[in-house]
C-alpha positions in Angstrom: 39.8 -38.9 11.8 42.9 -39.2 14.0 40.5 -38.5 16.9 38.5 -41.6 16.0 41.6 -43.9 15.3 43.1 -42.9 18.6 40.2 -44.6 20.4 41.1 -47.4 22.9 38.3 -49.6 21.7 35.5 -49.9 19.1 32.9 -48.6 21.5 34.9 -45.4 22.1 35.6 -45.1 18.3 31.9 -45.4 17.6 31.1 -42.7 20.2 33.7 -40.4 18.9 32.5 -40.9 15.3 28.9 -40.2 16.4 30.1 -37.1 18.2 31.9 -35.9 15.0 28.7 -36.5 13.0 26.6 -34.6 15.5 29.1 -31.8 15.6 29.2 -31.7 11.8 25.4 -31.5 11.7 25.4 -28.8 14.3 28.0 -26.7 12.4 25.9 -27.3 9.2 22.7 -26.1 11.1 24.7 -23.1 12.4 25.8 -22.2 8.9 22.3 -22.5 7.6 21.0 -20.3 10.5 23.8 -17.7 9.8 22.8 -17.7 6.1 19.2 -17.3 7.0 19.9 -14.5 9.5 22.1 -12.8 6.9 19.2 -13.0 4.4 16.8 -11.7 7.0 19.2 -8.9 8.0 19.7 -8.0 4.4 15.9 -7.8 3.9 15.6 -5.7 7.0 18.3 -3.4 5.7 16.4 -3.0 2.4 13.2 -2.3 4.3 14.9 0.3 6.4 16.4 1.9 3.3 12.9 1.9 1.7 11.4 3.3 4.9 14.0 6.0 5.0 13.3 6.8 1.3 9.6 7.0 2.1 10.3 9.3 5.1 12.4 11.5 2.9 9.6 11.6 0.3 7.1 12.3 3.0 9.2 15.1 4.4 9.6 16.6 0.9 5.8 16.4 0.4 5.2 17.9 3.8 7.5 20.8 3.0 5.8 21.3 -0.4 2.4 21.3 1.3 3.6 23.9 3.8 4.9 26.0 0.9 1.5 25.6 -0.9 -0.4 26.5 2.2 1.7 29.6 2.7 1.1 30.6 -0.9 -2.7 29.9 -0.5 -2.8 31.9 2.7 -1.1 34.8 1.1 -3.5 34.6 -1.9 -6.5 34.4 0.5 -5.2 37.5 2.4 -4.8 39.3 -0.9 -8.4 38.3 -1.9 -9.8 39.4 1.5 -8.0 42.8 1.1 -9.4 43.1 -2.4 -12.9 42.2 -1.3 -12.7 44.6 1.6 -11.6 47.3 -0.8 -14.4 46.3 -3.2 -16.9 46.4 -0.3 -15.8 49.9 0.7 -16.1 50.9 -3.0 -19.6 49.4 -3.2 -20.7 51.1 0.1 -19.3 54.4 -1.2 -21.1 54.0 -4.5 -24.3 53.0 -2.7 -24.2 56.0 -0.4 -23.8 58.3 -3.5 -26.8 56.6 -5.1 -28.9 56.9 -2.0 -28.0 60.6 -1.7 -28.9 61.1 -5.4 -32.2 59.2 -4.8 -33.0 61.4 -1.8 -32.3 64.6 -3.9 -34.5 63.3 -6.7 -37.2 62.4 -4.2 -37.1 65.9 -2.7 -37.0 67.5 -6.2 -40.1 65.5 -7.3 -42.0 66.4 -4.1 -41.2 70.1 -4.5 -42.3 70.0 -8.2 -45.6 68.2 -7.3 -46.3 70.5 -4.4 -45.7 73.5 -6.7 -47.9 72.1 -9.4 -50.7 71.3 -6.9 -50.4 74.9 -5.5 -50.5 76.4 -9.0 -53.4 74.2 -10.1 -55.3 75.2 -6.9 -54.8 78.9 -7.6 -55.9 78.5 -11.2 -59.0 76.6 -10.1 -59.8 79.2 -7.5 -59.5 82.0 -10.0 -61.8 80.1 -12.3 -64.3 79.9 -9.6 -64.0 76.1 -9.1 -61.9 75.7 -5.9 -60.8 72.1 -5.1 -61.7 70.4 -1.9 -59.3 67.4 -2.5 -55.7 67.1 -1.3 -54.4 66.1 -4.8 -54.4 67.9 -8.1 -57.5 69.9 -8.9 -58.2 68.5 -12.4 -59.8 70.1 -15.4 -62.1 67.8 -17.4 -59.4 67.3 -19.9 -56.8 66.5 -17.2 -59.3 64.1 -15.5 -59.8 62.3 -18.8 -56.1 61.9 -19.2 -55.7 60.7 -15.7 -58.5 58.1 -16.1 -57.0 57.0 -19.4 -53.6 56.5 -17.7 -55.2 54.5 -14.9 -57.1 52.4 -17.3 -53.8 51.3 -19.0 -52.3 49.9 -15.8 -50.3 46.8 -16.8 -50.4 47.8 -20.5 -48.0 50.7 -20.6 -44.9 50.4 -22.8 -41.5 50.1 -21.3 -39.4 53.3 -21.1 -36.8 51.7 -23.3 -37.2 49.5 -26.4 -35.4 46.6 -24.8 -34.0 45.8 -21.4 -34.4 43.9 -18.1 -35.3 45.0 -14.6 -32.2 45.0 -12.5 -33.5 46.8 -9.4 -37.0 46.5 -8.1 -39.3 48.9 -6.3 -39.4 49.2 -2.5 -37.1 48.2 0.4 -35.0 45.0 0.0 -31.6 43.7 1.0 -28.6 44.7 -1.0 -27.7 41.8 -3.5 -24.0 41.9 -2.4 -23.5 43.7 0.8 -24.6 42.0 4.0 -26.8 43.8 6.5 -27.4 46.6 4.0 -31.0 47.5 3.1 -31.7 49.7 0.1 -34.9 51.6 -0.8 -35.9 52.2 -4.4 -38.7 54.6 -5.2 -39.0 53.2 -8.7 -37.3 50.5 -10.8 -34.0 50.3 -12.7 -34.0 48.8 -16.2 -30.7 47.8 -17.7 -30.4 48.2 -21.5 -27.8 48.5 -24.3 -25.4 51.4 -24.5 -26.7 54.2 -26.7 -30.3 53.6 -25.8 -32.9 56.4 -25.5 -35.5 56.8 -22.8 -39.1 57.2 -24.1 -42.5 58.2 -22.6 -44.7 55.4 -21.3 -47.8 57.6 -21.9 -48.9 60.8 -23.4 -48.8 63.9 -21.2 -47.0 67.2 -20.6 -43.4 67.8 -19.5 -43.6 69.2 -15.9 -39.9 69.6 -15.4 -36.4 68.9 -16.7 -33.8 69.0 -13.9 -30.2 67.8 -13.3 -29.6 65.7 -10.2 -26.0 64.8 -9.4 -25.6 61.0 -9.6 -28.9 60.7 -11.6 -28.0 62.7 -14.6 -30.8 64.7 -16.3 -34.3 63.9 -15.1 -37.5 64.4 -17.1 -40.9 64.5 -15.4 -44.2 64.0 -17.3 -47.6 64.9 -16.0 -50.5 62.6 -16.9 -53.4 64.2 -15.1 -52.9 63.4 -11.4 -50.2 60.9 -12.3 -46.5 61.7 -12.8 -43.9 59.5 -14.6 -40.2 60.3 -13.9 -37.2 59.2 -16.0 -33.7 59.7 -14.9 -30.0 58.9 -15.8 -30.0 60.8 -19.1 -27.0 62.7 -20.5 -29.0 64.6 -23.1 -32.7 65.4 -23.3 -34.8 66.2 -26.4 -37.7 67.9 -24.6 -38.4 70.9 -22.4 -40.9 72.0 -19.8 -44.3 72.5 -21.2 -43.9 70.2 -24.3 -46.9 68.0 -25.1 -45.6 64.4 -25.3 -47.0 61.4 -27.1 -46.7 57.7 -26.0 -43.3 56.2 -26.8 -41.9 59.6 -27.8 -38.1 59.7 -27.2 -37.1 61.9 -24.2 -33.3 61.7 -24.2 -30.1 59.8 -24.5 -29.2 57.6 -21.5 -25.8 58.0 -19.9 -23.0 55.9 -21.5 -20.3 55.0 -18.9 -16.8 54.5 -20.4 -15.9 50.9 -21.0 -19.4 49.6 -20.4 -21.6 48.0 -23.0 -24.8 48.6 -21.0 -26.6 51.5 -19.5 -29.8 51.9 -17.5 -32.9 54.0 -17.0 -34.6 54.7 -13.7 -38.3 55.3 -13.8 -40.8 56.3 -11.1 -44.6 56.7 -11.1 -46.4 58.9 -8.7 -50.0 59.5 -8.0 -50.1 62.9 -6.3 -47.6 62.4 -3.4 -47.8 58.6 -3.4 -45.1 56.5 -5.0 -46.3 53.5 -7.1 -44.5 50.4 -8.3 -43.8 50.9 -12.0 -43.5 47.2 -12.5 -47.3 46.9 -12.0 -48.0 49.5 -14.7 -45.8 48.4 -17.6 -46.3 45.4 -19.8 -45.0 42.1 -18.5 -42.1 40.6 -20.6 
């Protein structure tokens, strides 16, 4: 106020008073701006703190994701190794089965060839030499053969219950890529402890043991032959007369498994037939 009172006149005092008011308002505005800037700065500081916290959380999440990815990668590598090992195991098992199937195929062909030879010799001695390539049939054998053929699609299954798990012919392996398998018959999965049975009456041509196929029973039905494999014990022997559904043997029971299977083939002379077309549809 002394600044105002020291004025030389009223006009100067008014100007000085006005200046003081303007300066006061300026200081007040500056104070308000400082408060506003302080509030804004405080808000920005809080935002930065929040951003830093988010970054810290994100870094933590990223680290956890890296760890999880590393764990998943390790698990995938383990699974791949296991699958590769399983694939090799399946290929090895498949190779053994194919070798066993080839041995069975050769054994059947040898037996059929031998039976044809013996039947031809018998027919020749009886004065009725055969002019056909297949079995020279007696009237009784011809009747049995015709009866077997007439029952196509009506023959009973070689087990009391089961499901076909491998079909006849050439087809891709269900698991292994680029692998083709050939089946001369069909495989039927059934319960452990099951027994194989004859699909039609006839005579036991042979009982053989094939590594990988177990004990094998072959039954002659005129010019037809039915073959049953994967048995551990058999109840019949060569030369036995067999009736339809007669039990032939006990199927192999693998340790720790609740199921087993029977492999059946049907031949007409040297020609392989699809058993699925001959047995009853279920």
